[in-house]
C-alpha positions as CSV (number, residue, x, y, z in Angstrom):
1,M,138.5,164.5,317.1
2,C,139.2,163.8,320.8
3,V,142.6,162.5,320.2
4,L,143.6,165.1,317.8
5,A,142.2,167.9,320.4
6,I,144.3,166.3,323.0
7,A,147.6,165.7,321.1
8,S,147.2,169.5,319.7
9,I,147.0,170.6,323.1
10,V,150.2,168.7,324.4
11,L,152.2,170.0,321.2
12,I,151.2,173.5,321.6
13,S,151.7,173.6,325.4
14,S,155.3,172.1,325.4
15,V,156.6,175.0,323.2
16,I,154.9,177.8,325.6
17,P,156.0,178.8,328.8
18,N,153.0,178.8,331.1
19,D,151.7,178.1,334.5
20,W,150.6,174.6,333.6
21,H,148.9,173.6,337.3
22,G,147.1,177.4,337.7
23,Q,145.6,177.0,334.5
24,A,144.6,173.7,335.0
25,V,142.8,174.7,338.3
26,I,141.0,177.4,336.6
27,L,139.5,175.0,334.3
28,R,139.0,172.3,336.8
29,D,136.9,174.6,339.2
30,I,134.6,176.0,336.5
31,V,134.1,172.6,335.3
32,L,133.4,171.1,338.9
33,M,131.1,173.8,339.7
34,T,129.2,173.7,336.5
35,W,128.8,170.1,336.9
36,F,127.6,170.7,340.6
37,I,124.8,173.2,339.6
38,H,123.6,170.5,337.1
39,I,123.4,167.7,339.7
40,V,121.7,169.7,342.6
41,N,119.1,171.0,339.7
42,W,118.1,167.9,338.4
43,A,118.6,165.7,341.4
44,I,117.3,167.9,343.9
45,C,115.5,170.7,342.3
46,Q,114.1,168.5,339.2
47,G,114.8,170.9,336.9
48,S,113.4,174.4,338.2
49,L,116.4,175.9,338.5
50,N,116.3,176.2,334.5
51,Q,112.7,178.0,334.8
52,L,114.0,180.2,337.5
53,L,117.1,181.5,336.0
54,G,117.4,180.9,332.5
55,I,117.0,183.7,330.0
56,Y,113.4,184.8,329.1
57,P,113.9,187.1,326.0
58,R,112.7,190.8,326.8
59,R,111.3,189.7,330.2
60,L,112.4,191.2,333.4
61,E,112.8,187.6,335.3
62,G,115.0,186.7,332.6
63,L,117.7,189.1,333.1
64,P,119.1,187.3,336.0
65,G,119.8,184.5,333.3
66,I,122.6,186.5,331.3
67,L,124.8,185.8,333.8
68,V,123.5,182.4,335.5
69,A,122.0,180.7,332.6
70,H,125.7,179.2,331.1
71,F,125.8,177.1,334.1
72,L,122.4,175.6,333.4
73,H,121.8,172.8,331.1
74,G,118.5,170.3,330.4
75,W,118.3,166.5,331.2
76,G,115.3,165.5,329.1
77,Q,114.4,162.5,327.4
78,D,116.0,163.5,324.0
79,D,119.4,162.0,323.7
80,S,120.9,165.1,322.2
81,E,120.0,167.0,325.5
82,K,121.8,164.6,327.5
83,R,124.9,164.9,325.5
84,H,124.8,168.8,325.8
85,L,126.4,169.1,328.9
86,F,129.0,166.4,327.9
87,E,130.0,168.5,324.7
88,N,130.2,171.6,326.1
89,T,132.5,170.4,329.0
90,F,134.8,168.9,326.5
91,G,134.6,172.1,324.3
92,F,135.3,174.3,327.2
93,L,138.2,172.4,328.2
94,V,140.1,172.3,324.6
95,L,139.0,176.1,323.4
96,G,139.8,177.5,327.2
97,W,143.3,175.9,327.2
98,F,144.0,177.5,323.9
99,I,142.6,180.7,325.2
100,L,144.6,180.2,328.5
101,L,148.0,179.5,326.4
102,Q,147.6,183.7,326.2
103,G,147.5,184.2,329.7
104,T,145.0,184.0,332.6
105,Q,144.0,187.9,332.5
106,V,143.0,187.3,328.8
107,F,141.0,184.0,329.5
108,Y,138.7,186.2,332.1
109,I,138.5,189.0,329.8
110,V,137.6,186.6,326.9
111,T,135.0,184.4,329.2
112,A,133.4,187.4,331.0
113,A,133.0,189.1,327.2
114,V,131.3,186.2,325.5
115,A,129.2,185.2,328.3
116,I,127.8,189.1,328.6
117,A,127.3,189.0,324.6
118,S,125.5,185.9,324.5
119,G,123.4,186.6,327.4
120,I,122.5,190.0,326.5
121,G,122.1,189.4,322.9
122,T,119.8,186.3,323.2
123,W,117.7,188.3,325.9
124,I,116.9,191.2,323.3
125,F,116.9,189.4,319.9
126,G,115.9,185.8,321.3
127,R,113.0,183.8,320.4
128,A,110.1,183.9,322.8
129,F,110.2,180.1,324.0
130,P,111.9,179.5,327.8
131,P,114.1,179.3,328.8
132,H,117.4,179.6,327.0
133,V,120.1,177.5,328.9
134,G,123.4,176.1,328.6
135,A,127.3,176.7,328.1
136,S,127.4,176.8,324.2
137,G,127.2,180.5,324.0
138,V,130.8,180.5,325.7
139,T,132.2,177.5,323.8
140,Y,131.1,179.0,320.6
141,G,132.5,182.4,322.0
142,Y,135.8,180.8,322.4
143,L,135.4,179.6,319.1
144,G,134.9,182.8,317.6
145,F,137.7,184.5,319.6
146,V,140.2,182.1,318.6
147,L,139.7,182.0,314.8
148,A,139.3,185.8,315.0
149,Y,142.3,186.3,316.7
150,G,144.4,184.0,314.7
151,I,143.5,186.5,311.5
152,T,143.9,189.7,313.2
153,A,146.9,189.8,315.9
154,G,149.8,188.9,313.3
155,N,151.2,186.3,315.2
156,A,152.5,183.0,313.5
157,L,151.5,181.0,316.7
158,A,147.9,182.2,317.0
159,F,147.1,181.9,313.4
160,L,148.2,178.2,313.9
161,L,146.0,177.8,316.8
162,S,143.1,179.4,314.6
163,I,143.6,176.7,311.9
164,I,143.9,173.9,314.3
165,V,140.5,174.9,315.9
166,G,139.2,175.6,312.2
167,L,139.9,172.1,311.8
168,L,138.5,170.8,314.9
169,Y,135.5,172.8,315.6
170,G,134.8,174.5,311.9
171,R,132.0,172.0,311.6
172,L,130.2,173.7,314.6
173,I,129.6,177.2,312.9
174,P,126.3,176.3,311.1
175,G,124.9,176.0,314.6
176,I,124.9,179.8,315.1
177,L,122.1,179.6,312.5
178,P,118.4,178.6,313.1
179,D,117.8,174.5,312.6
180,S,114.5,173.2,311.9
181,D,115.7,169.8,313.2
182,H,116.4,171.2,316.6
183,P,113.9,173.8,316.9
184,Y,114.8,174.2,321.1
185,T,118.7,174.7,320.6
186,S,119.4,178.2,321.3
187,W,121.3,178.9,318.2
188,E,120.6,182.6,319.4
189,M,123.4,181.7,322.3
190,H,125.5,180.4,319.7
191,L,125.6,183.6,317.3
192,F,125.8,186.2,319.9
193,G,128.6,184.2,321.9
194,F,130.5,183.7,318.5
195,M,130.1,187.3,317.6
196,G,131.0,188.4,321.0
197,G,134.3,186.4,320.8
198,M,135.2,187.9,317.3
199,L,134.6,191.3,318.5
200,T,137.1,190.6,321.6
201,A,139.5,189.3,319.5
202,F,139.5,192.6,317.5
203,I,139.8,194.6,320.4
204,L,142.4,192.8,322.2
205,S,144.6,192.9,318.5
206,E,144.3,196.5,318.8
207,A,145.6,196.5,322.5
208,A,148.3,194.2,321.4
209,L,149.8,196.3,319.0
210,N,151.7,198.6,321.7
211,S,152.2,195.6,323.7
212,P,154.4,192.3,323.8
213,P,152.2,189.4,321.6
214,L,149.8,187.2,323.8
215,Y,151.2,184.3,322.4
216,S,155.0,183.8,322.7
217,V,157.5,181.1,322.0
218,P,160.4,180.7,324.5
219,T,163.7,181.7,323.0
């Protein structure tokens, strides 16, 4: 899948005029900041930032986590927990790049929308076990956005990207539902991020009706 994802990025990006360097810097800086926070959290703070800044549903002390929890990850004994940040990093880079193909402004709008939707939804409706942390809500939001925008935008390239992303990441969609095998996975962050991404796609599609398409192919 990694090879296919990279090949898709190179192929699609080669036909779209973009500020490659500027966009790469955006993704690089966000990833470096997330990893820096992770290292400080576990090497110095022994994971205490998760307890201080995670999302605690329906509790006042959990409100800061709506914005901050996306930068925090676990690092326990379970192998899946150790893979969490690595998997989120790769998913963020691939899906984030596809959204950046639409423009830096769109990337920031989508990122803010899915982060807030994931955080607020989890704070209101999430299970009481604390804390909810991780960037999965954002990556699921990106997934929901690209899939929905491909259908609603009426643009051939957007539709193509949605197909590619569906093939690469469609297997993750069941992650928006409760999973008894992984009871401590925050499917709530996945679900509300995914829904936030789809809603953002519908809103931007409506806005794009009277403006040039977000995706464009050079003539």
